[in-house]
C-alpha positions in Angstrom: -21.6 46.7 13.0 -24.4 48.9 14.3 -23.0 52.3 15.3 -25.2 52.4 18.4 -23.4 49.4 19.9 -20.1 50.2 21.6 -17.0 48.1 20.8 -16.7 47.8 24.6 -19.7 45.5 24.5 -18.0 43.1 22.1 -16.9 39.9 23.8 -13.9 39.7 21.4 -12.8 43.2 22.5 -13.3 42.3 26.2 -11.3 39.1 25.9 -8.5 40.8 23.9 -8.3 43.4 26.7 -7.7 40.5 29.1 -4.9 39.3 26.8 -3.3 42.7 27.1 -3.4 42.6 30.9 -2.0 39.1 31.0 0.8 40.0 28.6 1.8 43.1 30.6 1.8 40.9 33.8 3.9 38.2 32.1 6.5 40.6 30.5 7.1 42.5 33.8 9.1 39.4 34.8 11.2 39.3 31.6 14.9 40.1 31.8 15.6 43.9 32.0 17.7 43.8 28.8 14.6 42.7 26.9 12.7 45.9 27.7 13.2 47.2 24.1 13.2 43.7 22.6 10.6 41.0 23.1 8.9 42.8 26.0 8.1 45.8 23.8 7.1 43.7 20.8 4.7 41.6 22.8 3.1 44.5 24.4 2.6 46.3 21.1 1.1 43.2 19.5 -1.2 42.6 22.4 -2.4 46.3 22.5 -2.9 46.3 18.7 -5.6 43.6 18.9 -8.3 45.5 20.9 -7.1 48.8 19.4 -7.9 47.6 15.9 -11.2 46.1 17.0 -12.2 49.4 18.5 -11.1 51.5 15.5 -12.7 49.1 13.0 -16.0 49.2 14.8 -16.0 53.0 14.5 -15.4 53.0 10.8 -18.2 53.6 8.4 -18.1 50.6 6.1 -18.2 46.8 6.4 -15.1 46.7 4.2 -13.1 49.0 6.7 -14.4 47.0 9.7 -13.3 43.7 8.1 -9.9 45.2 7.3 -9.3 46.2 10.9 -10.4 42.8 12.1 -7.8 41.3 9.7 -5.1 43.6 11.2 -6.2 42.6 14.7 -5.9 38.9 13.6 -2.4 39.6 12.2 -1.4 41.1 15.5 -2.6 38.0 17.3 -0.5 35.8 15.0 2.5 38.0 15.9 1.8 37.6 19.6 1.5 33.8 19.2 5.0 33.8 17.7 6.4 36.1 20.4 5.0 33.8 23.1 6.7 30.9 21.5 10.0 32.8 21.4 9.7 33.8 25.0 9.1 30.1 25.9 12.1 28.9 23.9 14.3 31.5 25.4 13.0 30.6 28.9 11.9 34.2 29.6 8.4 33.1 30.6 6.6 30.8 32.9 5.0 28.0 30.8 1.8 28.0 32.8 1.4 31.8 32.3 2.1 31.4 28.6 -0.5 28.6 28.3 -3.1 30.8 30.0 -2.4 33.6 27.4 -2.3 31.2 24.5 -5.7 29.7 25.4 -7.3 33.1 25.7 -5.6 34.3 22.5 -6.8 31.3 20.6 -10.3 32.1 21.6 -9.9 35.7 20.5 -8.4 34.5 17.2 -11.3 32.2 16.5 -13.7 35.0 17.2 -11.9 37.4 14.9 -11.7 34.7 12.2 -15.5 34.2 12.4 -16.1 38.0 12.2 -13.9 38.3 9.2 -15.7 35.5 7.4 -19.1 36.9 8.3 -18.1 40.3 6.8 -17.0 38.8 3.5 -19.2 40.4 0.8 
C-alpha cells in the first residue's frame, strides 16, 4: 500500500467503521448482565477490524500489511459467530443483525480480496 494514501481513504476501512457503529448501537440494547460478556466481545471484535486495517496500512512491508489484513479477517469471523450467538440467545433484533451481517460480509469479501492480492 502506498504510504502517501491514508487508510481512512480505504473503502474497507470506512465500511468496517460503519460495522463498529452498528455493533455499538445493537449492543446498547443487550441485557445489562452481558456487559462483560457478549457485549464486550462483540465490541472488541468489531473495533479490531478497522484497527488492524489501519495498523497494517502503516507497516513497512507487504508481508506485514497482509498479516494485519488476516488478523482483521479473523476478527470479522469472530464477530460473525458472536452475532449468531446473540440471535440464538435472543439478545438482538434480527433486522439489526441482518444489517450488520450484510455489511460485515462485504467487508470480509474486501479483506479476502486484499489478502489474495498481497500473496507473493
